[in-house]
Backbone as JSON Lines, residues from 0, in Angstrom:
{"i":0,"aa":"X","n":[232.4,-43.2,11.98],"ca":[233.55,-44.05,12.28],"c":[233.09,-45.16,13.22]}
{"i":1,"aa":"X","n":[233.38,-46.42,12.89],"ca":[232.93,-47.52,13.74],"c":[233.69,-47.54,15.06]}
{"i":2,"aa":"X","n":[233.08,-48.1,16.09],"ca":[233.79,-48.19,17.38],"c":[235.03,-49.06,17.24]}
{"i":3,"aa":"X","n":[236.01,-48.78,18.07],"ca":[237.27,-49.52,18.01],"c":[237.36,-50.45,19.2]}
{"i":4,"aa":"X","n":[238.0,-51.57,18.96],"ca":[238.24,-52.5,20.05],"c":[239.33,-51.94,20.96]}
{"i":5,"aa":"X","n":[239.26,-52.3,22.23],"ca":[240.23,-51.8,23.2],"c":[241.66,-52.22,22.82]}
{"i":6,"aa":"X","n":[241.84,-53.43,22.3],"ca":[243.19,-53.87,21.93],"c":[243.77,-53.01,20.81]}
{"i":7,"aa":"X","n":[242.92,-52.51,19.91],"ca":[243.4,-51.62,18.84],"c":[243.86,-50.29,19.43]}
{"i":8,"aa":"X","n":[243.11,-49.78,20.4],"ca":[243.49,-48.52,21.05],"c":[244.82,-48.67,21.78]}
{"i":9,"aa":"X","n":[245.0,-49.8,22.45],"ca":[246.25,-50.05,23.18],"c":[247.42,-50.18,22.21]}
{"i":10,"aa":"X","n":[247.23,-50.91,21.13],"ca":[248.29,-51.05,20.13],"c":[248.67,-49.69,19.56]}
{"i":11,"aa":"X","n":[247.66,-48.86,19.26],"ca":[247.93,-47.52,18.73],"c":[248.68,-46.66,19.76]}
{"i":12,"aa":"X","n":[248.27,-46.76,21.02],"ca":[248.93,-45.99,22.07],"c":[250.4,-46.41,22.18]}
{"i":13,"aa":"X","n":[250.65,-47.7,22.21],"ca":[252.03,-48.18,22.3],"c":[252.84,-47.77,21.07]}
{"i":14,"aa":"X","n":[252.22,-47.84,19.9],"ca":[252.92,-47.44,18.68],"c":[253.29,-45.96,18.74]}
{"i":15,"aa":"X","n":[252.4,-45.12,19.22],"ca":[252.68,-43.69,19.35],"c":[253.8,-43.45,20.37]}
{"i":16,"aa":"X","n":[253.77,-44.19,21.46],"ca":[254.81,-44.04,22.49],"c":[256.17,-44.48,21.94]}
{"i":17,"aa":"X","n":[256.18,-45.5,21.08],"ca":[257.43,-45.94,20.45],"c":[257.92,-44.85,19.5]}
{"i":18,"aa":"X","n":[257.03,-44.31,18.67],"ca":[257.41,-43.25,17.73],"c":[257.91,-42.0,18.45]}
{"i":19,"aa":"X","n":[257.33,-41.72,19.62],"ca":[257.73,-40.54,20.39],"c":[259.08,-40.74,21.1]}
{"i":20,"aa":"X","n":[259.59,-41.97,21.07],"ca":[260.89,-42.21,21.69],"c":[260.83,-42.69,23.12]}
{"i":21,"aa":"X","n":[259.62,-42.87,23.65],"ca":[259.51,-43.38,25.02],"c":[260.11,-44.79,25.12]}
{"i":22,"aa":"X","n":[259.93,-45.56,24.06],"ca":[260.52,-46.9,23.96],"c":[261.38,-46.92,22.7]}
{"i":23,"aa":"X","n":[262.66,-46.59,22.82],"ca":[263.53,-46.55,21.64],"c":[263.82,-47.96,21.11]}
{"i":24,"aa":"X","n":[264.34,-48.05,19.89],"ca":[264.69,-49.35,19.32],"c":[265.58,-50.15,20.26]}
{"i":25,"aa":"X","n":[265.25,-51.42,20.39],"ca":[266.02,-52.31,21.26],"c":[265.54,-52.35,22.69]}
{"i":26,"aa":"X","n":[264.66,-51.43,23.06],"ca":[264.18,-51.4,24.44],"c":[263.07,-52.42,24.66]}
{"i":27,"aa":"X","n":[262.94,-52.81,25.91],"ca":[261.93,-53.8,26.3],"c":[260.65,-53.06,26.69]}
{"i":28,"aa":"X","n":[259.52,-53.55,26.21],"ca":[258.24,-52.97,26.6],"c":[257.9,-53.44,28.02]}
{"i":29,"aa":"X","n":[257.0,-52.73,28.7],"ca":[256.59,-53.18,30.04],"c":[256.05,-54.62,29.97]}
{"i":30,"aa":"X","n":[256.08,-55.29,31.1],"ca":[255.6,-56.67,31.16],"c":[254.08,-56.71,30.94]}
{"i":31,"aa":"X","n":[253.61,-57.88,30.62],"ca":[252.17,-58.08,30.43],"c":[251.41,-57.63,31.68]}
{"i":32,"aa":"X","n":[251.92,-58.01,32.85],"ca":[251.27,-57.64,34.12],"c":[251.21,-56.12,34.28]}
{"i":33,"aa":"X","n":[252.3,-55.43,33.94],"ca":[252.32,-53.97,34.04],"c":[251.31,-53.33,33.08]}
{"i":34,"aa":"X","n":[251.21,-53.89,31.87],"ca":[250.27,-53.33,30.9],"c":[248.82,-53.6,31.29]}
{"i":35,"aa":"X","n":[248.57,-54.77,31.88],"ca":[247.22,-55.08,32.36],"c":[246.81,-54.04,33.4]}
{"i":36,"aa":"X","n":[247.72,-53.71,34.31],"ca":[247.43,-52.72,35.35],"c":[247.27,-51.33,34.75]}
{"i":37,"aa":"X","n":[248.15,-50.94,33.84],"ca":[248.11,-49.6,33.25],"c":[246.82,-49.36,32.47]}
{"i":38,"aa":"X","n":[246.46,-50.33,31.61],"ca":[245.32,-50.15,30.73],"c":[244.01,-50.69,31.32]}
{"i":39,"aa":"X","n":[244.11,-51.36,32.46],"ca":[242.94,-51.91,33.15],"c":[242.12,-52.83,32.24]}
{"i":40,"aa":"X","n":[242.81,-53.8,31.67],"ca":[242.19,-54.78,30.78],"c":[242.65,-56.18,31.18]}
{"i":41,"aa":"X","n":[242.14,-57.19,30.47],"ca":[242.52,-58.57,30.75],"c":[243.71,-58.99,29.89]}
{"i":42,"aa":"X","n":[244.28,-60.11,30.24],"ca":[245.45,-60.63,29.53],"c":[245.21,-60.83,28.03]}
{"i":43,"aa":"X","n":[244.07,-61.41,27.63],"ca":[243.86,-61.59,26.18],"c":[243.84,-60.27,25.4]}
{"i":44,"aa":"X","n":[243.4,-59.19,26.01],"ca":[243.39,-57.89,25.34],"c":[244.82,-57.43,25.08]}
{"i":45,"aa":"X","n":[245.68,-57.57,26.06],"ca":[247.09,-57.2,25.9],"c":[247.74,-58.11,24.84]}
{"i":46,"aa":"X","n":[247.41,-59.39,24.88],"ca":[247.98,-60.32,23.89],"c":[247.61,-59.92,22.47]}
{"i":47,"aa":"X","n":[246.36,-59.5,22.26],"ca":[245.93,-59.06,20.92],"c":[246.67,-57.8,20.5]}
{"i":48,"aa":"X","n":[246.84,-56.86,21.42],"ca":[247.58,-55.62,21.11],"c":[249.01,-55.95,20.73]}
{"i":49,"aa":"X","n":[249.64,-56.88,21.47],"ca":[251.01,-57.28,21.16],"c":[251.08,-57.97,19.79]}
{"i":50,"aa":"X","n":[250.04,-58.73,19.47],"ca":[249.99,-59.4,18.17],"c":[249.97,-58.38,17.04]}
{"i":51,"aa":"X","n":[249.2,-57.31,17.21],"ca":[249.13,-56.26,16.18],"c":[250.51,-55.64,15.97]}
{"i":52,"aa":"X","n":[251.2,-55.31,17.06],"ca":[252.53,-54.69,16.93],"c":[253.53,-55.65,16.28]}
{"i":53,"aa":"X","n":[253.39,-56.94,16.58],"ca":[254.27,-57.94,15.98],"c":[253.99,-58.06,14.48]}
{"i":54,"aa":"X","n":[252.71,-58.09,14.1],"ca":[252.35,-58.19,12.69],"c":[252.84,-56.97,11.91]}
{"i":55,"aa":"X","n":[252.78,-55.8,12.53],"ca":[253.25,-54.57,11.89],"c":[254.77,-54.48,11.9]}
{"i":56,"aa":"X","n":[255.42,-55.49,12.47],"ca":[256.89,-55.56,12.57],"c":[257.48,-54.39,13.36]}
{"i":57,"aa":"X","n":[256.74,-53.98,14.38],"ca":[257.21,-52.91,15.26],"c":[257.96,-53.52,16.45]}
{"i":58,"aa":"X","n":[257.49,-54.69,16.87],"ca":[258.12,-55.37,18.0],"c":[258.48,-56.8,17.62]}
{"i":59,"aa":"X","n":[259.31,-57.4,18.48],"ca":[259.59,-58.82,18.36],"c":[259.57,-59.4,19.77]}
{"i":60,"aa":"X","n":[259.12,-60.62,19.86],"ca":[258.99,-61.29,21.15],"c":[260.07,-62.34,21.31]}
{"i":61,"aa":"X","n":[260.74,-62.29,22.44],"ca":[261.7,-63.33,22.79],"c":[261.04,-64.14,23.91]}
{"i":62,"aa":"X","n":[260.58,-65.35,23.63],"ca":[259.86,-66.14,24.63],"c":[260.64,-66.27,25.94]}
{"i":63,"aa":"X","n":[259.94,-65.98,27.02],"ca":[260.54,-66.06,28.33],"c":[261.39,-64.86,28.71]}
{"i":64,"aa":"X","n":[261.57,-63.94,27.76],"ca":[262.42,-62.76,28.02],"c":[261.58,-61.49,28.0]}
{"i":65,"aa":"X","n":[260.79,-61.29,26.93],"ca":[259.96,-60.1,26.84],"c":[259.71,-59.68,25.41]}
{"i":66,"aa":"X","n":[259.05,-58.53,25.3],"ca":[258.74,-57.94,23.99],"c":[259.64,-56.73,23.81]}
{"i":67,"aa":"X","n":[260.31,-56.67,22.67],"ca":[261.27,-55.61,22.4],"c":[260.9,-54.84,21.16]}
{"i":68,"aa":"X","n":[261.25,-53.54,21.15],"ca":[261.06,-52.7,19.97],"c":[262.14,-53.09,18.96]}
{"i":69,"aa":"X","n":[261.72,-53.34,17.74],"ca":[262.67,-53.71,16.7],"c":[263.61,-52.54,16.41]}
{"i":70,"aa":"X","n":[264.79,-52.87,15.92],"ca":[265.76,-51.83,15.58],"c":[265.27,-50.95,14.44]}
{"i":71,"aa":"X","n":[264.39,-51.49,13.61],"ca":[263.83,-50.73,12.51],"c":[262.3,-50.85,12.58]}
{"i":72,"aa":"X","n":[261.67,-50.24,13.62],"ca":[260.24,-50.43,13.83],"c":[259.42,-50.07,12.6]}
{"i":73,"aa":"X","n":[258.63,-51.04,12.16],"ca":[257.72,-50.79,11.06],"c":[258.35,-50.79,9.68]}
{"i":74,"aa":"X","n":[259.65,-51.09,9.61],"ca":[260.33,-51.07,8.31],"c":[259.96,-52.28,7.49]}
């Protein structure tokens, strides 16, 4: 199995936490600053992880407001 990028691991972790109900539909994910501290990575790494979740239609971003779990994550 090839090595995984840190942003992929973070996206997978967040996706699992969403599926487990830690972040239910409609809830706001932690801020970029909070995620940088939690995962001990740089801002571009968090941005890539958020991009993956957005592409998978798990989250949606409201500029200036935050990142939210979609009402139908992954549908």
